[in-house]
N, CA, C and O atoms as a Tinker XYZ file with bonds, in Angstrom:
   404  protein
     1  N      0.842000   -1.177000    0.000000    73     2
     2  CA     0.000000    0.000000    0.000000    64     1     3
     3  C      0.885000    1.236000    0.000000    63     2     4     5
     4  O      1.790000    1.353000    0.825000    81     3
     5  N      0.630000    2.155000   -0.915000    73     3     6
     6  CA     1.433000    3.372000   -0.978000    64     5     7
     7  C      0.811000    4.451000   -0.110000    63     6     8     9
     8  O     -0.410000    4.527000    0.029000    81     7
     9  N      1.659000    5.280000    0.468000    73     7    10
    10  CA     1.181000    6.365000    1.313000    64     9    11
    11  C      0.683000    7.508000    0.442000    63    10    12    13
    12  O      1.357000    7.915000   -0.503000    81    11
    13  N     -0.485000    8.019000    0.758000    73    11    14
    14  CA    -1.071000    9.123000    0.004000    64    13    15
    15  C     -0.568000   10.448000    0.564000    63    14    16    17
    16  O     -0.359000   10.567000    1.771000    81    15
    17  N     -0.372000   11.449000   -0.300000    73    15    18
    18  CA     0.056000   12.759000    0.200000    64    17    19
    19  C     -1.061000   13.418000    1.004000    63    18    20    21
    20  O     -2.243000   13.209000    0.732000    81    19
    21  N     -0.672000   14.212000    1.991000    73    19    22
    22  CA    -1.657000   14.916000    2.809000    64    21    23
    23  C     -2.223000   16.088000    2.026000    63    22    24    25
    24  O     -1.474000   16.880000    1.453000    81    23
    25  N     -3.516000   16.193000    2.003000    73    23    26
    26  CA    -4.206000   17.310000    1.362000    64    25    27
    27  C     -5.365000   17.726000    2.264000    63    26    28    29
    28  O     -5.797000   16.962000    3.127000    81    27
    29  N     -5.859000   18.935000    2.056000    73    27    30
    30  CA    -7.037000   19.411000    2.773000    64    29    31
    31  C     -7.893000   20.192000    1.794000    63    30    32    33
    32  O     -7.373000   20.941000    0.967000    81    31
    33  N     -9.202000   20.019000    1.885000    73    31    34
    34  CA   -10.131000   20.698000    0.982000    64    33    35
    35  C    -10.994000   21.645000    1.803000    63    34    36    37
    36  O    -11.585000   21.246000    2.807000    81    35
    37  N    -11.064000   22.902000    1.372000    73    35    38
    38  CA   -11.835000   23.921000    2.078000    64    37    39
    39  C    -12.683000   24.705000    1.084000    63    38    40    41
    40  O    -12.193000   25.656000    0.476000    81    39
    41  N    -13.924000   24.330000    0.912000    73    39    42
    42  CA   -14.890000   25.093000    0.111000    64    41    43
    43  C    -14.295000   25.654000   -1.171000    63    42    44    45
    44  O    -14.263000   26.869000   -1.371000    81    43
    45  N    -13.835000   24.785000   -2.019000    73    43    46
    46  CA   -13.321000   25.222000   -3.312000    64    45    47
    47  C    -11.833000   25.505000   -3.357000    63    46    48    49
    48  O    -11.318000   25.961000   -4.378000    81    47
    49  N    -11.137000   25.240000   -2.261000    73    47    50
    50  CA    -9.677000   25.404000   -2.234000    64    49    51
    51  C     -9.049000   24.100000   -1.771000    63    50    52    53
    52  O     -9.525000   23.466000   -0.829000    81    51
    53  N     -7.986000   23.712000   -2.436000    73    51    54
    54  CA    -7.281000   22.479000   -2.110000    64    53    55
    55  C     -5.891000   22.837000   -1.610000    63    54    56    57
    56  O     -5.095000   23.419000   -2.347000    81    55
    57  N     -5.593000   22.493000   -0.355000    73    55    58
    58  CA    -4.274000   22.748000    0.235000    64    57    59
    59  C     -3.429000   21.496000    0.057000    63    58    60    61
    60  O     -3.856000   20.397000    0.410000    81    59
    61  N     -2.222000   21.664000   -0.493000    73    59    62
    62  CA    -1.335000   20.530000   -0.762000    64    61    63
    63  C      0.062000   20.832000   -0.243000    63    62    64    65
    64  O      0.406000   21.984000    0.023000    81    63
    65  N      0.859000   19.783000   -0.103000    73    63    66
    66  CA     2.240000   19.943000    0.345000    64    65    67
    67  C      2.327000   20.217000    1.834000    63    66    68    69
    68  O      2.747000   21.299000    2.244000    81    67
    69  N      1.936000   19.256000    2.640000    73    67    70
    70  CA     1.979000   19.429000    4.095000    64    69    71
    71  C      3.401000   19.722000    4.539000    63    70    72    73
    72  O      4.305000   18.925000    4.288000    81    71
    73  N      3.608000   20.853000    5.192000    73    71    74
    74  CA     4.936000   21.284000    5.615000    64    73    75
    75  C      5.158000   21.077000    7.113000    63    74    76    77
    76  O      6.194000   20.549000    7.518000    81    75
    77  N      4.202000   21.486000    7.929000    73    75    78
    78  CA     4.352000   21.414000    9.386000    64    77    79
    79  C      3.045000   20.969000   10.025000    63    78    80    81
    80  O      1.960000   21.245000    9.513000    81    79
    81  N      3.169000   20.271000   11.159000    73    79    82
    82  CA     2.023000   19.960000   12.008000    64    81    83
    83  C      2.465000   20.214000   13.438000    63    82    84    85
    84  O      3.499000   19.709000   13.874000    81    83
    85  N      1.675000   21.001000   14.173000    73    83    86
    86  CA     2.037000   21.339000   15.540000    64    85    87
    87  C      0.784000   21.607000   16.361000    63    86    88    89
    88  O     -0.279000   21.897000   15.812000    81    87
    89  N      0.914000   21.508000   17.669000    73    87    90
    90  CA    -0.172000   21.908000   18.565000    64    89    91
    91  C      0.109000   23.278000   19.173000    63    90    92    93
    92  O     -0.682000   23.779000   19.973000    81    91
    93  N      1.235000   23.884000   18.797000    73    91    94
    94  CA     1.639000   25.197000   19.305000    64    93    95
    95  C      0.983000   26.287000   18.459000    63    94    96    97
    96  O      1.419000   26.550000   17.339000    81    95
    97  N     -0.066000   26.920000   18.994000    73    95    98
    98  CA    -0.802000   27.910000   18.208000    64    97    99
    99  C      0.015000   29.166000   17.920000    63    98   100   101
   100  O     -0.357000   29.940000   17.039000    81    99
   101  N      1.103000   29.390000   18.628000    73    99   102
   102  CA     1.946000   30.550000   18.309000    64   101   103
   103  C      2.594000   30.394000   16.934000    63   102   104   105
   104  O      3.043000   31.379000   16.347000    81   103
   105  N      2.646000   29.177000   16.424000    73   103   106
   106  CA     3.185000   28.950000   15.078000    64   105   107
   107  C      2.329000   29.634000   14.018000    63   106   108   109
   108  O      2.796000   29.886000   12.908000    81   107
   109  N      1.080000   29.934000   14.357000    73   107   110
   110  CA     0.193000   30.587000   13.394000    64   109   111
   111  C      0.663000   31.993000   13.034000    63   110   112   113
   112  O      0.199000   32.570000   12.051000    81   111
   113  N      1.585000   32.547000   13.830000    73   111   114
   114  CA     2.152000   33.856000   13.512000    64   113   115
   115  C      3.125000   33.786000   12.341000    63   114   116   117
   116  O      3.480000   34.818000   11.772000    81   115
   117  N      3.556000   32.593000   11.977000    73   115   118
   118  CA     4.482000   32.450000   10.852000    64   117   119
   119  C      3.699000   32.461000    9.539000    63   118   120   121
   120  O      2.483000   32.269000    9.530000    81   119
   121  N      4.401000   32.684000    8.446000    73   119   122
   122  CA     3.770000   32.789000    7.134000    64   121   123
   123  C      3.280000   31.433000    6.646000    63   122   124   125
   124  O      3.772000   30.385000    7.063000    81   123
   125  N      2.315000   31.483000    5.766000    73   123   126
   126  CA     1.823000   30.275000    5.132000    64   125   127
   127  C      0.340000   30.077000    5.357000    63   126   128   129
   128  O     -0.303000   30.817000    6.101000    81   127
   129  N     -0.183000   29.066000    4.701000    73   127   130
   130  CA    -1.592000   28.704000    4.840000    64   129   131
   131  C     -1.706000   27.650000    5.929000    63   130   132   133
   132  O     -1.147000   26.560000    5.809000    81   131
   133  N     -2.421000   27.973000    6.973000    73   131   134
   134  CA    -2.604000   27.061000    8.097000    64   133   135
   135  C     -4.046000   26.556000    8.135000    63   134   136   137
   136  O     -4.987000   27.333000    7.976000    81   135
   137  N     -4.206000   25.282000    8.342000    73   135   138
   138  CA    -5.506000   24.675000    8.633000    64   137   139
   139  C     -5.471000   24.296000   10.109000    63   138   140   141
   140  O     -4.523000   23.656000   10.564000    81   139
   141  N     -6.493000   24.686000   10.852000    73   139   142
   142  CA    -6.497000   24.470000   12.300000    64   141   143
   143  C     -7.772000   23.740000   12.705000    63   142   144   145
   144  O     -8.873000   24.093000   12.280000    81   143
   145  N     -7.599000   22.718000   13.532000    73   143   146
   146  CA    -8.721000   21.991000   14.120000    64   145   147
   147  C     -8.546000   22.052000   15.627000    63   146   148   149
   148  O     -7.466000   21.773000   16.148000    81   147
   149  N     -9.618000   22.419000   16.327000    73   147   150
   150  CA    -9.569000   22.451000   17.786000    64   149   151
   151  C    -10.560000   21.412000   18.303000    63   150   152   153
   152  O    -11.755000   21.477000   18.014000    81   151
   153  N    -10.047000   20.458000   19.069000    73   151   154
   154  CA   -10.877000   19.389000   19.619000    64   153   155
   155  C    -11.799000   19.937000   20.708000    63   154   156   157
   156  O    -11.572000   21.028000   21.231000    81   155
   157  N    -12.818000   19.189000   21.037000    73   155   158
   158  CA   -13.756000   19.573000   22.092000    64   157   159
   159  C    -13.016000   19.900000   23.384000    63   158   160   161
   160  O    -13.382000   20.836000   24.095000    81   159
   161  N    -11.986000   19.136000   23.682000    73   159   162
   162  CA   -11.225000   19.333000   24.911000    64   161   163
   163  C    -10.332000   20.563000   24.852000    63   162   164   165
   164  O     -9.782000   20.964000   25.878000    81   163
   165  N    -10.172000   21.175000   23.680000    73   163   166
   166  CA    -9.412000   22.413000   23.566000    64   165   167
   167  C     -8.051000   22.300000   22.921000    63   166   168   169
   168  O     -7.427000   23.326000   22.651000    81   167
   169  N     -7.559000   21.097000   22.658000    73   167   170
   170  CA    -6.242000   20.963000   22.031000    64   169   171
   171  C     -6.339000   21.264000   20.545000    63   170   172   173
   172  O     -7.224000   20.769000   19.847000    81   171
   173  N     -5.406000   22.088000   20.080000    73   171   174
   174  CA    -5.386000   22.473000   18.668000    64   173   175
   175  C     -4.402000   21.610000   17.889000    63   174   176   177
   176  O     -3.367000   21.197000   18.412000    81   175
   177  N     -4.739000   21.349000   16.642000    73   175   178
   178  CA    -3.813000   20.740000   15.687000    64   177   179
   179  C     -3.732000   21.721000   14.525000    63   178   180   181
   180  O     -4.733000   22.006000   13.868000    81   179
   181  N     -2.532000   22.230000   14.281000    73   179   182
   182  CA    -2.302000   23.228000   13.240000    64   181   183
   183  C     -1.452000   22.590000   12.146000    63   182   184   185
   184  O     -0.389000   22.035000   12.422000    81   183
   185  N     -1.920000   22.671000   10.918000    73   183   186
   186  CA    -1.206000   22.080000    9.781000    64   185   187
   187  C     -0.927000   23.175000    8.755000    63   186   188   189
   188  O     -1.845000   23.861000    8.305000    81   187
   189  N      0.347000   23.334000    8.387000    73   187   190
   190  CA     0.719000   24.339000    7.383000    64   189   191
   191  C      0.994000   23.641000    6.063000    63   190   192   193
   192  O      1.682000   22.621000    6.014000    81   191
   193  N      0.453000   24.199000    5.003000    73   191   194
   194  CA     0.594000   23.637000    3.662000    64   193   195
   195  C      1.405000   24.571000    2.773000    63   194   196   197
   196  O      1.402000   25.788000    2.963000    81   195
   197  N      2.101000   23.985000    1.797000    73   195   198
   198  CA     2.920000   24.756000    0.863000    64   197   199
   199  C      2.093000   25.579000   -0.111000    63   198   200   201
   200  O      2.413000   26.737000   -0.382000    81   199
   201  N      1.038000   24.984000   -0.634000    73   199   202
   202  CA     0.280000   25.639000   -1.705000    64   201   203
   203  C     -1.217000   25.465000   -1.488000    63   202   204   205
   204  O     -1.677000   24.485000   -0.903000    81   203
   205  N     -1.957000   26.453000   -1.980000    73   203   206
   206  CA    -3.414000   26.378000   -1.988000    64   205   207
   207  C     -3.859000   26.604000   -3.425000    63   206   208   209
   208  O     -3.537000   27.626000   -4.032000    81   207
   209  N     -4.593000   25.651000   -3.957000    73   207   210
   210  CA    -5.022000   25.684000   -5.350000    64   209   211
   211  C     -6.533000   25.844000   -5.431000    63   210   212   213
   212  O     -7.263000   25.378000   -4.557000    81   211
   213  N     -6.992000   26.502000   -6.478000    73   211   214
   214  CA    -8.433000   26.571000   -6.722000    64   213   215
   215  C     -8.912000   25.174000   -7.102000    63   214   216   217
   216  O     -8.260000   24.474000   -7.878000    81   215
   217  N    -10.026000   24.785000   -6.563000    73   215   218
   218  CA   -10.577000   23.454000   -6.850000    64   217   219
   219  C    -12.085000   23.569000   -6.959000    63   218   220   221
   220  O    -12.705000   24.366000   -6.255000    81   219
   221  N    -12.661000   22.794000   -7.819000    73   219   222
   222  CA   -14.114000   22.763000   -7.945000    64   221   223
   223  C    -14.725000   22.008000   -6.784000    63   222   224   225
   224  O    -14.013000   21.520000   -5.907000    81   223
   225  N    -16.035000   21.912000   -6.777000    73   223   226
   226  CA   -16.692000   21.160000   -5.708000    64   225   227
   227  C    -16.308000   19.685000   -5.756000    63   226   228   229
   228  O    -16.115000   19.111000   -6.827000    81   227
   229  N    -16.203000   19.091000   -4.580000    73   227   230
   230  CA   -15.898000   17.664000   -4.510000    64   229   231
   231  C    -17.133000   16.866000   -4.896000    63   230   232   233
   232  O    -18.257000   17.224000   -4.546000    81   231
   233  N    -16.909000   15.803000   -5.610000    73   231   234
   234  CA   -18.004000   14.902000   -5.966000    64   233   235
   235  C    -17.894000   13.649000   -5.113000    63   234   236   237
   236  O    -16.889000   12.940000   -5.141000    81   235
   237  N    -18.928000   13.403000   -4.372000    73   235   238
   238  CA   -18.939000   12.208000   -3.531000    64   237   239
   239  C    -19.187000   10.986000   -4.408000    63   238   240   241
   240  O    -19.971000   11.045000   -5.355000    81   239
   241  N    -18.520000    9.882000   -4.094000    73   239   242
   242  CA   -18.798000    8.655000   -4.854000    64   241   243
   243  C    -20.221000    8.186000   -4.570000    63   242   244   245
   244  O    -20.797000    8.511000   -3.532000    81   243
   245  N    -20.769000    7.433000   -5.486000    73   243   246
   246  CA   -22.125000    6.933000   -5.280000    64   245   247
   247  C    -22.137000    5.938000   -4.115000    63   246   248   249
   248  O    -21.156000    5.239000   -3.862000    81   247
   249  N    -23.261000    5.896000   -3.424000    73   247   250
   250  CA   -23.431000    5.021000   -2.262000    64   249   251
   251  C    -23.286000    3.566000   -2.675000    63   250   252   253
   252  O    -23.880000    3.121000   -3.657000    81   251
   253  N    -22.472000    2.817000   -1.896000    73   251   254
   254  CA   -22.254000    1.406000   -2.200000    64   253   255
   255  C    -22.642000    0.504000   -1.036000    63   254   256   257
   256  O    -22.344000   -0.691000   -1.036000    81   255
   257  N    -23.297000    1.078000   -0.063000    73   255   258
   258  CA   -23.681000    0.305000    1.107000    64   257   259
   259  C    -25.028000   -0.366000    0.930000    63   258   260   261
   260  O    -25.552000   -0.452000   -0.180000    81   259
   261  N    -25.584000   -0.842000    2.035000    73   259   262
   262  CA   -26.881000   -1.515000    1.956000    64   261   263
   263  C    -27.983000   -0.530000    1.565000    63   262   264   265
   264  O    -27.862000    0.675000    1.782000    81   263
   265  N    -29.030000   -1.051000    0.999000    73   263   266
   266  CA   -30.165000   -0.207000    0.634000    64   265   267
   267  C    -30.825000    0.314000    1.913000    63   266   268   269
   268  O    -30.973000   -0.432000    2.881000    81   267
   269  N    -31.220000    1.582000    1.921000    73   267   270
   270  CA   -31.806000    2.159000    3.139000    64   269   271
   271  C    -32.994000    1.372000    3.683000    63   270   272   273
   272  O    -33.175000    1.309000    4.899000    81   271
   273  N    -33.797000    0.777000    2.826000    73   271   274
   274  CA   -34.975000    0.050000    3.312000    64   273   275
   275  C    -34.630000   -1.313000    3.910000    63   274   276   277
   276  O    -35.526000   -2.023000    4.365000    81   275
   277  N    -33.351000   -1.692000    3.920000    73   275   278
   278  CA   -32.953000   -2.964000    4.535000    64   277   279
   279  C    -32.424000   -2.778000    5.958000    63   278   280   281
   280  O    -32.142000   -3.760000    6.645000    81   279
   281  N    -32.289000   -1.533000    6.403000    73   279   282
   282  CA   -31.788000   -1.264000    7.752000    64   281   283
   283  C    -32.900000   -1.499000    8.766000    63   282   284   285
   284  O    -34.076000   -1.279000    8.479000    81   283
   285  N    -32.513000   -1.942000    9.943000    73   283   286
   286  CA   -33.492000   -2.080000   11.021000    64   285   287
   287  C    -32.793000   -1.810000   12.342000    63   286   288   289
   288  O    -31.571000   -1.917000   12.443000    81   287
   289  N    -33.572000   -1.461000   13.345000    73   287   290
   290  CA   -33.032000   -1.148000   14.659000    64   289   291
   291  C    -33.105000   -2.372000   15.559000    63   290   292   293
   292  O    -33.966000   -3.237000   15.395000    81   291
   293  N    -32.192000   -2.423000   16.504000    73   291   294
   294  CA   -32.243000   -3.493000   17.499000    64   293   295
   295  C    -33.095000   -3.077000   18.697000    63   294   296   297
   296  O    -33.291000   -3.866000   19.622000    81   295
   297  N    -33.607000   -1.830000   18.685000    73   295   298
   298  CA   -34.408000   -1.315000   19.793000    64   297   299
   299  C    -35.817000   -0.980000   19.317000    63   298   300   301
   300  O    -36.011000   -0.496000   18.202000    81   299
   301  N    -36.801000   -1.248000   20.184000    73   299   302
   302  CA   -38.136000   -0.741000   19.880000    64   301   303
   303  C    -38.204000    0.721000   20.331000    63   302   304   305
   304  O    -37.260000    1.217000   20.947000    81   303
   305  N    -39.291000    1.407000   20.037000    73   303   306
   306  CA   -39.399000    2.841000   20.312000    64   305   307
   307  C    -39.179000    3.163000   21.789000    63   306   308   309
   308  O    -38.411000    4.070000   22.111000    81   307
   309  N    -39.836000    2.438000   22.688000    73   307   310
   310  CA   -39.704000    2.726000   24.118000    64   309   311
   311  C    -38.279000    2.501000   24.609000    63   310   312   313
   312  O    -37.768000    3.297000   25.397000    81   311
   313  N    -37.636000    1.440000   24.161000    73   311   314
   314  CA   -36.248000    1.174000   24.563000    64   313   315
   315  C    -35.323000    2.280000   24.064000    63   314   316   317
   316  O    -34.403000    2.699000   24.767000    81   315
   317  N    -35.574000    2.743000   22.852000    73   315   318
   318  CA   -34.766000    3.822000   22.284000    64   317   319
   319  C    -34.927000    5.105000   23.104000    63   318   320   321
   320  O    -33.936000    5.746000   23.455000    81   319
   321  N    -36.166000    5.478000   23.408000    73   319   322
   322  CA   -36.407000    6.698000   24.178000    64   321   323
   323  C    -35.804000    6.605000   25.575000    63   322   324   325
   324  O    -35.280000    7.594000   26.087000    81   323
   325  N    -35.870000    5.438000   26.196000    73   323   326
   326  CA   -35.247000    5.235000   27.508000    64   325   327
   327  C    -33.735000    5.413000   27.410000    63   326   328   329
   328  O    -33.130000    6.062000   28.264000    81   327
   329  N    -33.130000    4.849000   26.390000    73   327   330
   330  CA   -31.681000    4.969000   26.203000    64   329   331
   331  C    -31.279000    6.420000   25.963000    63   330   332   333
   332  O    -30.253000    6.869000   26.475000    81   331
   333  N    -32.072000    7.154000   25.194000    73   331   334
   334  CA   -31.780000    8.575000   24.956000    64   333   335
   335  C    -31.809000    9.343000   26.271000    63   334   336   337
   336  O    -30.931000   10.169000   26.518000    81   335
   337  N    -32.789000    9.089000   27.109000    73   335   338
   338  CA   -32.861000    9.779000   28.398000    64   337   339
   339  C    -31.664000    9.444000   29.284000    63   338   340   341
   340  O    -31.145000   10.322000   29.973000    81   339
   341  N    -31.219000    8.193000   29.276000    73   339   342
   342  CA   -30.035000    7.813000   30.054000    64   341   343
   343  C    -28.797000    8.550000   29.550000    63   342   344   345
   344  O    -27.964000    8.987000   30.344000    81   343
   345  N    -28.679000    8.687000   28.252000    73   343   346
   346  CA   -27.543000    9.412000   27.677000    64   345   347
   347  C    -27.616000   10.890000   28.058000    63   346   348   349
   348  O    -26.605000   11.481000   28.435000    81   347
   349  N    -28.794000   11.485000   27.962000    73   347   350
   350  CA   -28.947000   12.896000   28.347000    64   349   351
   351  C    -28.561000   13.112000   29.804000    63   350   352   353
   352  O    -27.911000   14.101000   30.143000    81   351
   353  N    -28.960000   12.187000   30.655000    73   351   354
   354  CA   -28.616000   12.289000   32.078000    64   353   355
   355  C    -27.101000   12.193000   32.264000    63   354   356   357
   356  O    -26.522000   12.964000   33.030000    81   355
   357  N    -26.462000   11.261000   31.576000    73   355   358
   358  CA   -25.005000   11.106000   31.682000    64   357   359
   359  C    -24.287000   12.363000   31.189000    63   358   360   361
   360  O    -23.276000   12.763000   31.766000    81   359
   361  N    -24.798000   12.985000   30.129000    73   359   362
   362  CA   -24.203000   14.231000   29.634000    64   361   363
   363  C    -24.381000   15.333000   30.672000    63   362   364   365
   364  O    -23.431000   16.058000   30.969000    81   363
   365  N    -25.580000   15.468000   31.223000    73   363   366
   366  CA   -25.853000   16.502000   32.224000    64   365   367
   367  C    -24.983000   16.338000   33.462000    63   366   368   369
   368  O    -24.607000   17.327000   34.092000    81   367
   369  N    -24.663000   15.104000   33.814000    73   367   370
   370  CA   -23.827000   14.836000   34.988000    64   369   371
   371  C    -22.338000   14.911000   34.676000    63   370   372   373
   372  O    -21.505000   14.731000   35.565000    81   371
   373  N    -22.002000   15.175000   33.417000    73   371   374
   374  CA   -20.593000   15.297000   33.045000    64   373   375
   375  C    -19.879000   13.976000   32.854000    63   374   376   377
   376  O    -18.651000   13.946000   32.764000    81   375
   377  N    -20.616000   12.895000   32.792000    73   375   378
   378  CA   -20.000000   11.577000   32.617000    64   377   379
   379  C    -19.492000   11.372000   31.193000    63   378   380   381
   380  O    -18.440000   10.768000   30.983000    81   379
   381  N    -20.241000   11.875000   30.223000    73   379   382
   382  CA   -19.868000   11.777000   28.808000    64   381   383
   383  C    -20.281000   13.082000   28.131000    63   382   384   385
   384  O    -21.097000   13.832000   28.666000    81   383
   385  N    -19.721000   13.348000   26.967000    73   383   386
   386  CA   -20.190000   14.495000   26.193000    64   385   387
   387  C    -20.747000   14.045000   24.849000    63   386   388   389
   388  O    -21.271000   14.853000   24.082000    81   387
   389  N    -20.633000   12.776000   24.577000    73   387   390
   390  CA   -21.117000   12.227000   23.314000    64   389   391
   391  C    -21.320000   10.736000   23.502000    63   390   392   393
   392  O    -20.584000   10.084000   24.242000    81   391
   393  N    -22.322000   10.205000   22.826000    73   391   394
   394  CA   -22.550000    8.761000   22.893000    64   393   395
   395  C    -23.176000    8.292000   21.595000    63   394   396   397
   396  O    -23.955000    9.012000   20.970000    81   395
   397  N    -22.837000    7.103000   21.204000    73   395   398
   398  CA   -23.464000    6.468000   20.047000    64   397   399
   399  C    -24.495000    5.484000   20.557000    63   398   400   401
   400  O    -24.228000    4.689000   21.459000    81   399
   401  N    -25.656000    5.549000   19.976000    73   399   402
   402  CA   -26.739000    4.669000   20.410000    64   401   403
   403  C    -27.119000    3.749000   19.276000    63   402   404
   404  O    -28.016000    2.921000   19.426000    81   403
């Protein structure tokens, strides 16, 4: 398997040539195009790219998964609503900030 080059797409712009990656936000004072992601917990990841090119809209590949009408839930309505309330309570108590149900 060959390693793919790092790229980033931002609303019609394609950033290529990954130069630096750091969590030190003071690096943003240096020249260049920086892409920054800040996690929920507050840690930043800053990526500087060599070039930014004009790019058209991205085209998503066609869906290759199961047909939507073949999906089913393992929970009935009442079980689902109970689980949602338990998750909301856990979020309110600070136990979790996100959950998959």
